[in-house]
C-alpha positions in Angstrom: 0.0 0.0 0.0 2.9 2.3 0.9 4.5 1.9 -2.6 1.2 2.6 -4.3 0.6 5.8 -2.5 4.1 6.9 -3.2 3.6 6.3 -6.8 0.4 8.3 -6.7 2.0 11.1 -4.8 4.9 11.2 -7.3 2.4 11.2 -10.1 0.7 14.3 -8.7 3.8 16.4 -9.3 4.0 16.2 -13.1 0.3 16.5 -13.2 0.2 19.6 -11.2 3.1 21.2 -13.1 1.6 20.2 -16.4 -1.8 21.7 -15.7 -0.4 24.9 -14.2 2.0 25.4 -17.1 -0.8 25.1 -19.6 -3.2 27.5 -17.9 -0.4 29.9 -17.1 0.7 30.1 -20.8 -2.9 30.7 -22.0 -3.5 33.4 -19.4 -0.2 35.1 -20.2 -0.7 35.0 -24.0 -4.4 35.7 -24.2 -5.2 39.2 -25.3 -7.0 41.6 -23.0 -4.5 41.6 -20.2 -4.3 44.2 -17.4 -2.2 46.6 -19.3 -4.6 46.4 -22.3 -7.4 47.0 -20.0 -5.7 50.1 -18.5 -5.1 51.3 -22.0 -8.8 50.8 -22.8 -9.8 52.7 -19.8 -7.5 55.5 -20.9 -9.1 55.5 -24.3 -12.6 55.5 -23.0 -11.8 58.5 -20.9 -10.3 60.4 -23.7 -6.7 59.1 -23.5 -3.6 60.5 -21.8 -1.4 62.9 -23.9 2.2 63.6 -22.8 3.5 67.0 -23.3 6.7 65.7 -24.9 5.1 65.0 -28.2 5.6 61.7 -30.1 9.0 61.1 -28.8 7.7 61.1 -25.2 4.7 59.0 -25.8 3.8 55.7 -27.2 0.9 54.5 -29.4 -0.6 51.1 -28.3 -2.1 48.9 -31.0 -2.9 52.0 -33.3 -5.7 52.9 -31.0 -4.5 56.5 -30.6 -4.0 56.1 -26.9 -0.7 57.5 -25.7 1.1 56.8 -22.6 4.5 57.9 -21.5 7.2 55.2 -21.9 8.2 55.5 -18.3 4.7 54.7 -17.1 4.4 51.8 -19.6 7.8 50.5 -18.4 6.6 50.7 -14.8 3.3 48.9 -15.7 5.3 46.0 -17.3 7.4 45.7 -14.4 4.5 45.8 -11.9 2.8 43.0 -13.7 5.9 41.1 -14.4 5.5 41.4 -18.3 9.1 42.8 -18.6 10.3 39.2 -18.2 10.1 36.3 -20.7 7.1 34.0 -20.1 9.3 31.1 -18.8 10.8 33.4 -16.2 7.4 34.6 -15.1 6.3 31.0 -14.5 9.4 30.1 -12.6 9.1 33.3 -10.6 5.4 32.4 -9.9 6.6 28.9 -8.8 9.2 30.5 -6.5 12.3 28.9 -8.0 13.4 32.1 -9.9 14.3 35.2 -7.8 11.5 38.0 -7.8 12.7 41.5 -8.1 11.1 43.9 -5.6 11.5 47.5 -4.3 12.7 48.9 -7.6 14.4 52.4 -7.5 15.0 54.2 -10.8 18.1 56.5 -11.3 20.3 57.9 -13.9 24.0 57.6 -14.2 25.5 60.7 -15.8 28.0 60.5 -18.7 31.4 59.4 -17.5 30.3 58.6 -13.9 32.0 55.5 -12.6 30.3 55.5 -9.2 26.8 56.6 -8.3 25.6 57.2 -4.7 22.1 55.9 -4.2 19.8 56.3 -1.2 17.7 53.0 -0.9 15.9 53.5 2.3 16.4 53.5 6.0 18.3 51.1 8.2 18.7 51.3 12.0 16.9 54.8 11.9 19.5 56.2 9.4 19.4 56.7 5.6 20.7 53.6 3.8 23.0 54.5 1.1 24.8 52.3 -1.4 27.5 52.9 -4.1 26.7 51.7 -7.7 30.0 51.0 -9.6 29.9 51.0 -13.5 32.0 47.9 -14.8 33.0 47.7 -18.5 30.2 50.3 -19.4 27.5 47.7 -19.4 27.4 46.1 -15.8 26.5 47.8 -12.5 27.8 46.3 -9.2 26.4 47.5 -5.9 28.7 48.1 -2.7 27.7 49.0 0.7 29.4 52.1 2.1 32.0 50.0 4.0 33.1 48.8 0.6 31.6 45.2 1.1 29.7 43.9 -2.0 26.0 44.2 -1.3 24.0 41.0 -1.0 20.7 42.9 -0.5 20.7 45.2 -3.6 21.4 44.6 -7.2 21.3 47.0 -10.3 20.7 46.8 -14.0 21.1 49.1 -17.0 17.7 49.8 -18.5 18.9 51.8 -21.5 21.7 54.0 -22.8 20.8 57.5 -23.7 22.0 59.5 -26.6 23.7 62.0 -24.3 26.0 59.2 -22.9 24.0 58.8 -19.7 22.5 55.5 -18.5 19.0 54.8 -17.1 19.3 52.2 -14.4 17.3 50.5 -11.7 18.2 49.1 -8.3 16.3 46.3 -6.7 16.2 43.5 -4.3 15.7 39.8 -5.0 13.7 37.2 -3.1 12.4 33.6 -3.8 8.7 33.9 -3.2 6.0 31.9 -5.2 3.5 29.0 -4.6 6.3 26.7 -3.4 6.9 29.0 -0.6 3.3 29.6 0.1 3.1 33.0 -1.6 0.4 33.0 -4.4 1.1 36.6 -5.2 -0.8 39.8 -4.9 -4.2 40.5 -6.5 -4.4 43.1 -9.1 -8.0 43.9 -8.2 -8.1 43.8 -4.4 -4.3 44.9 -4.0 -4.1 42.2 -1.3 -2.2 38.9 -1.0 -4.2 36.2 -2.9 -4.3 34.2 0.2 -6.1 36.9 2.1 -8.6 37.2 -0.9 -9.2 33.5 -1.1 -9.3 32.4 2.5 -12.8 33.7 3.5 -14.3 32.7 0.2 -12.8 29.3 0.3 -14.4 28.7 3.8 -17.8 29.7 2.4 -17.7 27.2 -0.5 -16.2 24.6 1.6 -18.9 24.9 4.0 -21.7 24.7 1.4 -19.7 22.1 -0.7 -19.2 19.6 2.3 -22.8 20.2 3.6 -24.1 19.5 0.1 -22.0 16.4 -0.3 -23.2 15.1 3.1 -26.9 15.8 2.4 -26.6 14.1 -1.2 -25.1 10.9 0.1 -27.5 10.9 3.3 -30.5 11.2 1.1 -29.7 9.7 -2.3 -28.2 6.4 -1.1 -31.2 5.3 0.9 -33.6 6.6 -1.6 -31.7 4.7 -4.4 -31.8 1.5 -2.2 -35.5 1.9 -1.6 -36.3 2.5 -5.2 -34.3 -0.6 -6.2 -36.1 -2.8 -3.6 -39.5 -1.5 -4.8 -38.7 -1.5 -8.5 -41.8 -0.7 -10.7 -43.9 0.4 -7.8 -45.9 3.6 -7.5 -43.3 5.0 -5.1 -40.4 4.2 -7.6 -42.3 5.9 -10.5 -43.4 8.9 -8.6 -40.0 9.6 -7.1 -38.3 9.0 -10.5 -40.7 11.7 -12.0 -39.9 14.1 -9.1 -36.2 13.8 -9.3 -35.9 14.0 -13.0 -38.1 17.1 -13.0 -35.6 18.7 -10.3 -32.7 17.5 -12.4 -33.9 19.2 -15.5 -34.0 22.6 -13.8 -30.5 24.2 -13.5 -29.6 25.0 -10.0 -29.3 28.7 -10.5 -32.8 28.8 -12.1 -34.2 26.7 -9.2 -32.5 29.2 -6.8 -34.4 32.1 -8.6 -37.6 30.3 -8.3 -37.1 29.6 -4.6 -36.2 33.2 -4.0 -39.4 34.3 -5.7 -41.6 31.9 -3.8 -40.0 31.9 -0.3 -37.9 35.0 -0.2 -40.4 37.7 0.1 -41.6 37.9 -3.4 -45.1 37.4 -4.5 -45.9 34.6 -2.1 -44.0 33.8 1.1 -41.3 35.6 3.1 -39.8 32.7 5.0 -36.1 33.1 4.0 -33.6 36.0 3.3 -33.0 37.1 -0.3 -29.4 36.1 0.0 -26.0 36.3 1.9 -24.0 33.8 3.7 -25.3 35.1 7.1 -26.7 38.3 8.6 -24.6 41.5 8.3 -21.6 41.6 10.6 -23.1 44.2 12.8 -26.1 41.9 13.5 -24.1 38.8 13.5 -21.8 40.0 16.3 -24.7 40.7 18.6 -26.3 37.1 18.4 -25.9 34.4 20.8 -24.2 31.1 19.9 -27.7 29.4 19.3 -29.0 32.4 17.4 -25.8 32.3 15.2 -26.6 28.6 14.4 -30.2 29.3 13.7 -29.2 32.4 11.5 -26.8 30.3 9.6 -29.4 27.6 8.9 -31.9 30.3 7.9 -29.5 31.5 5.2 -28.2 28.2 3.9 -31.5 26.2 3.3 -32.3 27.7 -0.2 -28.7 27.9 -1.5 -28.1 24.3 -0.3 -31.2 23.1 -2.2 -30.1 24.8 -5.3 -26.5 23.7 -4.8 -27.2 20.0 -4.5 -30.4 19.5 -6.6 -28.4 18.7 -9.7 -26.6 15.6 -8.1 -29.7 14.2 -6.5 -31.0 12.4 -9.7 -27.6 11.3 -10.8 -26.6 9.7 -7.5 -30.1 8.3 -6.8 -30.4 6.6 -10.2 -26.8 5.4 -10.0 -27.6 3.8 -6.7 -30.7 2.2 -7.8 -29.4 0.7 -11.0 -26.1 -0.6 -9.3 -28.1 -2.4 -6.6 -30.6 -3.9 -9.3 -27.7 -4.9 -11.3 -26.0 -6.8 -8.4 -29.3 -8.4 -7.2 -29.5 -10.1 -10.6 -25.9 -11.6 -10.4 -25.3 -15.2 -9.9 -23.6 -14.7 -6.6 -26.9 -13.2 -5.1 -28.9 -16.1 -6.5 -26.4 -18.5 -5.1 -26.6 -16.9 -1.6 -30.5 -17.2 -1.8 -30.2 -20.8 -2.8 -28.0 -21.5 0.2 -30.9 -20.3 2.4 -29.5 -17.0 3.5 -32.0 -14.4 4.8 -32.9 -11.6 2.3 -31.7 -8.9 4.5 -28.3 -10.6 4.9 -27.9 -11.1 1.1 -28.9 -7.5 0.3 -27.1 -5.6 2.9 -23.8 -7.8 3.3 -23.5 -8.9 -0.3 -25.1 -6.9 -2.9 -24.9 -3.6 -1.0 -21.2 -3.6 -0.8 -20.7 -4.1 -4.6 -23.5 -1.7 -5.3 -21.5 1.1 -3.6 -18.5 0.7 -5.9 -19.5 3.3 -8.5 -20.6 5.7 -5.8 -17.2 5.3 -4.0 -15.2 5.9 -7.2 -16.9 9.3 -7.8 -16.3 10.8 -4.4 -12.9 12.6 -5.4 -14.6 14.1 -8.5 -17.6 15.4 -6.6 -15.4 16.8 -3.9 -13.4 18.9 -6.4 -16.4 20.1 -8.4 -18.6 21.0 -5.4 -15.8 22.8 -3.3 -14.8 24.9 -6.3 -18.2 26.6 -6.0 -20.9 27.5 -8.5 -20.7 31.1 -9.7 -24.3 31.3 -10.9 -25.7 30.0 -7.5 -23.4 32.3 -5.5 -24.4 35.2 -7.6 -28.0 34.4 -7.4 -28.0 34.4 -3.6 -25.3 37.1 -3.3 -22.8 34.8 -1.7 -19.3 35.8 -1.9 -17.9 32.3 -2.5 -14.9 30.7 -4.3 -16.6 30.1 -7.6 -17.9 33.8 -7.9 -14.3 35.0 -6.9 -12.6 32.9 -9.7 -15.2 34.0 -12.4 -14.9 37.6 -11.6 -11.0 37.3 -11.5 -11.1 35.8 -15.0 -13.2 38.6 -16.3 -10.9 41.2 -14.6 -7.8 39.5 -15.8 -6.5 39.2 -12.2 -4.0 36.5 -13.0 -2.8 35.8 -9.5 -6.3 35.1 -8.1 -7.0 33.0 -11.2 -4.0 31.0 -10.8 -4.4 30.7 -7.0 -7.8 29.2 -7.7 -6.2 26.8 -10.2 -3.7 25.7 -7.6 -6.5 25.1 -5.0 -8.7 23.2 -7.3 -5.9 21.0 -8.9 -4.7 20.0 -5.5 -8.3 19.2 -4.2 -8.8 17.1 -7.5 -5.5 15.3 -7.0 -6.3 14.6 -3.3 -9.8 13.6 -4.1 -8.5 10.9 -6.5 -6.6 9.5 -3.7 -9.7 9.6 -1.5 -11.7 7.9 -4.2 -9.0 5.1 -4.3 -9.3 4.6 -0.6 -13.1 4.6 -0.7 -13.1 2.2 -3.6 -10.8 -0.2 -1.8 -12.9 -0.1 1.1 -16.0 -1.5 -0.6 -14.4 -3.5 -3.4 -12.6 -6.6 -2.1 -10.9 -7.1 -5.5 -8.9 -3.9 -5.1 -5.4 -4.5 -3.7 -2.8 -1.7 -3.4 0.6 -2.8 -4.6 
């Protein structure tokens, strides 16, 4: 068993990197990135003309929108587009140093040493000396003459007057391998801070939905199989397939109209994960539980309704198939009681297709549903990811990808464990 799980864990590594490389490349190469969006906003607002004429501005994509080259260079540096795409991916992983704390400066013609103030240290101004080597290389020294291990410098361009535009910066290794998912372009916060509360919301709804689905669908499927062809079987089939034919978000809208204070009843709130913070903090623990249940009933119904029919029919058909197998007839021929045959023999094998899909369901449900979260005004994981894609917020989008891929990979291992627990033919080697 240990060998098997080691192989599965090792297989997770190329799977993870393969999926992230593919999505990262698509996001970085797709048009409409953050810089293009900024240019579009400038264009919609009448553009931004520089006073220096054509030499001091740049035309983007023939749109007529101008932007000073310095500003464009700063935008490219901020979003990381000043680096080749392979470096951007390695920086995002955390195996290539990230440049931070940039300080621009200009070295005059003929200058070999340039003194640059880079900040404060121990309550005093921190100054370094930038030495020009071989006219194309910059080396940073501390004031005591020691080579600086904190600061580095590069030449941006050589000017016609003999001066050089340069930048001094620090380096650090920070990426997903170090637990740093980057900083959101939209929220201007670390991605982990943006994702954490929203992931908790989707995790809560997802696990609750999974629990209720298995709690209801498995017994319902068993009863339908044992009463195959009865009025109960026919009536329940009609009900679950009608519910299955209605998308979750559409059902959510109907539920809000009927029970959310629309034209009929005012039983449940119109949306939200719970009451507003100022109200929530005044509630007792029991009142908080009741308030949470009050807000989650309608979203949970809309969240899980789609899986009810699939899981119920899968359970019913699997049990019917096993009840017709030779080993079941042999057990009856040996005089075993019906309950023993059904629950100890047929049932275990009937749970095999259910167990094999646990990992997939886990990944899909926890990822959230944008439409349902939007319908009920729930700030969840799926809504966050969809809006990040529209806004070209690459760090948040890639952070969502990392979490979902890891959940799916871990879910596959959970499926293997669940499958082995119900299928005696499965042996881990």
